[in-house]
N, C-alpha and C positions, 0 to 999 in steps of 0.2 A: 442407617446412620451415615452422615456426610463424611466422605473421605477427606482427610487433611494432608497437605495444605490444599486449599481451594484455588483453582487456577482462574485468575482474572486478568490475564495478559494476552488476550486473543488478537491484539493488533501486532504483537511481536511475532507470534506464530500460533498455529492451531494444531491440536492433536490430529494425527492422520486417522481418518475414518477407517474402521476395521473393514468395511466393505471395499474401500479403496485398496487397502493392503491385500485383500483377497484377490482383487483383480490384477494386481501387480505380480503376485507370486510366480505364476507360470513362466514369466519372462526373465526370471533369474536363473532357472535351472532346466526347464523343459524347452520352451521356445526362446532360447538364448541367443539365436543367431544375430549376426551383424546385418542390419537392414540394407547395407550397401552391397552385400554379397548375394545378389539375386540369381546367381547361376546355380544355386542349389536350394533344396527345400527349406533348410533351417533359415537361410537368409530371406527367402521369400515370405515365410511365415512372419518374421519380424517386420519386414517391409509392409506386409498387409496390415499388421497391428498398428503400425505407424500411420498408414493411410487412413484407417478407420478412426483413429484418435484425432487426426488432423481435421477430418470432416466433422466429427462430433464437436470439437472445440470451436471450429469456425461457425458451426450452426449456433452455438451458444452466444457468440458475439455478433451473429448475423453478418458474417464475413464470408469470403470465398476461401476454400481450402488452401489455395496457393498463396493467400495473403498472410498465412500464419507461419512464422519462423520460430522454431524451438531454440531456447537458450538455456543457460544454467540458472536462470532466475531473472527477476526484474532489474537488479543492479546491472547485470550484463546487458540486458535489453536497453536500458537507459543510456549506458555508455556507448552502445552501438549506434544509437541515434545521434549523439553529439559528435562522435568520431566519423560516422558514415555519411551524414548529410554534407554535400559540397558547400563549403564556406570559404570562399576566397578572402584574402586580406581586404579589409575595408567593409566586409559585410556585417550584419547586425543580428543579434539574437536576443530574445526576450524570455525571461522566466519569472515566475512569481516569487514573492518573498517568503513563501511557506513551503518550498520544495524540500524533498528528501535530499540528503547529501549525495545520493547517487545521481541526482540531476544537478544540484548546486555545484559540486566540485568539478565535474567534466565541463560544465558550462563556463564557469569562471576561468578555467584553464585555457579556454579559447582565446582569452585576451593575449596570451603569450604568442599567439599566431596572427595577431593583428585584427582579431574579430572583436567588435564592440559588443558588450553584454549589458543589457538593462535589466534591473530587478524591479518588478512591479510591486508597489505598496498594496497592502490589503487593509480592509476596514477592521474594526474592533472585534468582529466575529470570524475574521479570516477569509472573507470573500474578496475575489478579484472582480472589479467592475468592468463592464464593457467600455465605459467612458475612459477609464485609465488605460486600457489596452489601446483604444483608438488614438489617444494622445501620444502613446509610446511608439506606435508603428511608423516606419520610415520607408522610403524607397529602397533602402539597402537591407531591410529586414528579410531574412530567409527562413527563420524558424521561431516559433513561439511554443513554449512548453509550460503548461499549467496542469497540476495534478488533479485527478478526478475527485478524490476525497482525501482528507488529511488524517493521518493515523494518530496524531496527537490530540487534536481538538475536534475531530470528526466532521469538519466543514465539507459539505458536498458542493463543489463548484458548478456554476452554470456553463459547463463545458460546451454544450451545443451552441449557445449564444456567442461565446468567445471564438469558437472554431469557425462559425459562420462569418464573422468579421474578417478572419484570416483568409478564408476561402475566397471571399469577394475580392481580395487583394492579391491572390495567388501566392500566399505565404503558407508554408507548411505548418501544421499544428500537431503537436505531440502531447499526449496526456499520459502521465504515470498513473495507471489505474490499479496499482498494487493493492491498495486498501479498498478498492471499489468492486472489482470483479468477484462475483460470488456472494456479495452482500447487497448490492443494489443493481438495477438493470443497467447493462452496459451494451447498448446497441450501437455499433460503430457508425451506422448511417444517421441515426438520430443525434449522436454525439458529433458527427461531421468531422471527426479527427482523421488525420492522415497516418498517424502512428500511435500505437497504444501498447504499453508495457504491462505485464502481469506475472504473478508468481504463485505456484501451486500451494505452497505451504501456508498461505493466508486464507485459503478456503478449504481446509481439512484434507489437503493433498500432501504429497511428499515434498521434502526439502530438496534443493539442488536442481530444480527444473522450473522453467517458466517459458515465456514467449513474448514475441513482438508481432503485433499486427502491422503489416506494411501494405497500405492501400495500393492496388494495382496502378502502375504508372509512376509511383514514387521510387526514386533511385537512391540506393545507399551503396557505399563502398564497404566491402568486407574488411574486417579488422583482424581476422585470423586466417593465415594461409594454410592450405592443406588439401584435403580431398574434395573440397567443393560441395560439401553437404549443405542442406537447407538453402537451396536455390543459390548456392555459392556465397551465401552471406555469413555462414557460421560453420566453418570446417570442423571436423571431428566426429567421431562415431556418436550417433544420437543415443541418448539415455532412454532406451525403449521402455523399461519398466516404469521410469519416472513419467514419461509422456502418457503411457497407458493409465497410470494412477491419476495424473492431472485430468485426463479426459473423463475418467469415472467420477472424480470429485465434482466436476462441473455438471455431469449428468444428474448427480444427486442434488446439487445446488439448484438446478432448474426445477426439480420436483419439490424441494423443501424450502427454498429461500424466502418466498413470500410469507408463509406462515411464521417462519422463524424471525423474520424482520419485524413483523407485527408484535410478536411476543417480546422480543428483546427491546423494542422501542418502549413498550409499556413498562417493562421491568426497569429499564434505564430511567424513565421519567419518574417512576415511583421512588427509586433510589435518590435521584436528584432532589425531589421534594423533601424527603426525609433528612437528607444531609443539610439542606438549606434551612429547615425548620428546627432541627434538633442539635446541630453542631455549630456553636457560635464561631465566628471568624472564618467561616468557609466561603469560598467563592468558586463557582463553576466557570470555566473558560470555554468560549465557543458558543455556537448558536443552539437554540432550543429546536428550531425547525431546520430542515435541510442538513441533518446531521446523521452520521453513520448510526445504525440502530443500536449497537452495543457499546457506544463510546461515551465516556464521561471523563473529563479532565478537571480535577478540583484541587485547589490549594488551601492550606490551613495556616492561618495567620500565626506567626511566631514559632513555627516548626519547619525544619527543612525536610525535604522529601525522603532522603536516605534514612533519617531517624524514624519517620512514620512507617516506611516500608519494613524496616527491621523490627519495629515494635509489633507490627501486624503479622506475627509469625504464623498464623493460621491461613495466610493468603499469599499467593504469588502475584505480585504487582510490579509495575515499573514506573519510572519517572520519565515521561515523554517517550521519544523514539528509542527503541531498544538499541539501535545502532549508534545513538548519540549518548545514551545514559552512561555507558562505560567511560566516556570522556569526562564526566562530571562537569560539563559545561552547562551554563544557563541556556535553556531552549531558545533557539533562534526563532521558532514559530511563535512562542509566547511573547518574545520581544517584538516581533513583527506586528502583533495585534495590540501592542501598547501596554503589556503587563510589566510591572517593575521587576528588576532583577531579584529583589528581596522576595516578592510574592512568587515569582516564577521558580525560585529555588525550592519552594515548598509544594510544588505541584505534583500530584500523583495521577497517573493515568489508569483508569479502570476499563478493561476491555472484556466485555461480556460475550459469551459464546453459547452454543446450543446445549452444552452440558450444565449450564448454570440455572439456578432456580431462585424463587422468592425467599426461601428459607436461608439461603446463603447471603442474600442481600441484607436480611435482618441481622444475621450474625456480624456482617461487616460493620453496619451502623453501630451495633452495641459495642464491638471492639474499639471502634473509633472513639466512642464516648468514654471508654475506659482509659485508652492510652494517651489521647491528646492532652488532657489536663496535666498528666504526669510529665509529658515531654515539654510542655510549656513551662512548667515549674522548674525543670532542670535547665532550660535554656536561659532563664533569668537569674538562676542562683549564682551568687558571686563565687569566683574561683579561689 
């Protein structure tokens, strides 16, 4: 029997894999040492675990171990990029119009320091074009940031093509790969990025730990002073259990990601087709192809998202980015792709994961067919 409620919010966070938890446990109580304290056995054991995890994570990304900096998550990694890259007054930065707030906010704050910030428009499916990037680049441009995959509408950007344009002009390229790592291939040389952010809790790892890939030769200024850990870029005692868990999660992703992606894509497309054919007034936002495997963003005409989510009491869902949904603002991502505020206010994000199955998708469609007519009736009833 299916356990309720059914979790369909895997872009917000994922359940920590039990095998990941098992790998972490010894580093809480047995091998608990501080990895900076290498003068004794406890510290050396922790340092060894950290080194092994760094090598494993760098292998997953096809990077060098010394190019991986551990952080408290992707938000910290993104902020480190925008605060750490040298940007003198008069320089220029480019971001896309569908970035997460952890990129959008620190980027726009640069304007207070005399840095000009351009926001690239996207097309109706959320894609950034090479042509738009070329037209936005200037002699003063020092950094371009375009996310690898969008957590609201699933769009997978042509990062390699965009980064190549920047590399040819000696402009640093950063990608927020929070929603991409562990779901699609993220080979840093194929992506040609200089900086890449990621977070463990998006790929069945623990919360509160992530990382930043910093290509050899790229210089960043540290934003926290202290003991000089993480190549002097991120002072503070490293979260050894979290890093070990993140490493184990990526090892499991390497073994299971391809089959899971194929299964989730098929299940997602079947759900898309059923919603489109059986539920009047529904519209899916974002691309059919080049989309995250388990992502579906759909709005229902005449019904706001909050009402839909509350009515679907057997399911855990969200409206857009979990970090933004608490603000009850209309999604900036949906606005960027040309969705009206009225339609965007009714959008629900469905995030499928490895625990979900076809039976649950059938239940979701049947529940939608039951609750939506009632909600529409209530929305037009006179007060």
